[in-house]
C-alpha positions in Angstrom: 206.5 358.4 70.0 205.4 354.0 69.7 201.9 353.9 68.2 199.7 352.2 69.9 196.4 350.4 68.6 193.1 348.7 70.5 194.8 345.1 69.3 191.2 343.0 68.0 193.2 339.7 69.2 194.1 340.8 72.5 191.2 343.0 73.7 193.7 346.2 74.7 195.3 348.8 74.1 198.6 348.2 72.6 202.2 349.5 70.3 201.4 349.4 67.1 203.1 347.5 64.2 205.7 350.3 62.4 205.0 348.9 59.3 202.0 347.2 57.2 203.2 343.7 57.5 201.5 342.0 54.8 200.4 344.4 51.4 197.0 345.5 50.3 193.1 345.9 52.5 194.4 342.8 54.8 197.5 344.8 55.3 195.6 347.1 56.4 193.3 346.7 58.6 195.9 344.1 60.4 198.1 347.7 60.3 194.7 349.7 62.3 194.2 346.7 64.7 196.8 344.9 65.3 199.7 345.0 68.3 202.8 343.7 67.7 202.5 341.6 70.2 200.4 340.0 68.3 201.2 340.1 65.4 204.2 337.4 67.1 201.4 335.8 68.3 200.0 335.4 64.4 203.9 334.6 62.9 204.6 331.9 65.8 201.3 330.6 64.2 201.7 330.8 61.1 205.4 328.4 61.0 202.9 326.2 62.6 200.9 326.0 59.8 203.8 326.2 57.0 205.5 323.2 58.9 202.4 320.6 59.7 201.3 321.0 56.4 204.5 321.4 55.1 203.6 324.6 52.2 205.8 326.2 50.6 205.0 330.0 51.4 206.0 330.8 47.3 203.8 328.7 45.9 200.3 331.1 44.8 197.9 328.1 47.0 199.7 328.5 50.1 199.7 332.3 50.5 196.1 332.3 49.6 196.1 329.9 52.7 197.9 331.2 54.7 196.5 335.0 53.4 192.7 332.9 54.7 194.2 331.4 57.8 195.7 335.1 58.8 191.7 337.1 58.5 190.8 333.9 60.8 193.1 334.2 63.5 192.9 337.8 64.0 189.3 338.8 62.6 187.2 335.8 62.7 187.0 333.0 64.4 190.4 331.7 65.1 192.8 329.2 63.1 192.7 326.1 64.5 195.8 324.2 64.5 195.8 320.9 62.3 194.1 317.9 63.5 196.1 315.9 65.8 198.2 318.7 66.2 200.2 318.5 69.6 202.2 321.3 70.6 205.4 320.6 71.8 205.9 321.7 75.8 
């Protein structure tokens, strides 16, 4: 049976993640409060951030930035695109 969560991003009940998506307390919060659909939205946003800021996710500074953006994306005011970013149509 699919585990359901009340998704903080979508504002509705939806299928939850199958396992912790990230280590630590933030990963626990995401697992408990974020749906699969919302996680996919984050992965797309994260990819855009990595590409636009030319981040190397293995570097500690980049990891910290992405973690902060993830926190804002799900539990804060949202993670904004870089200034001047124009999405492809």
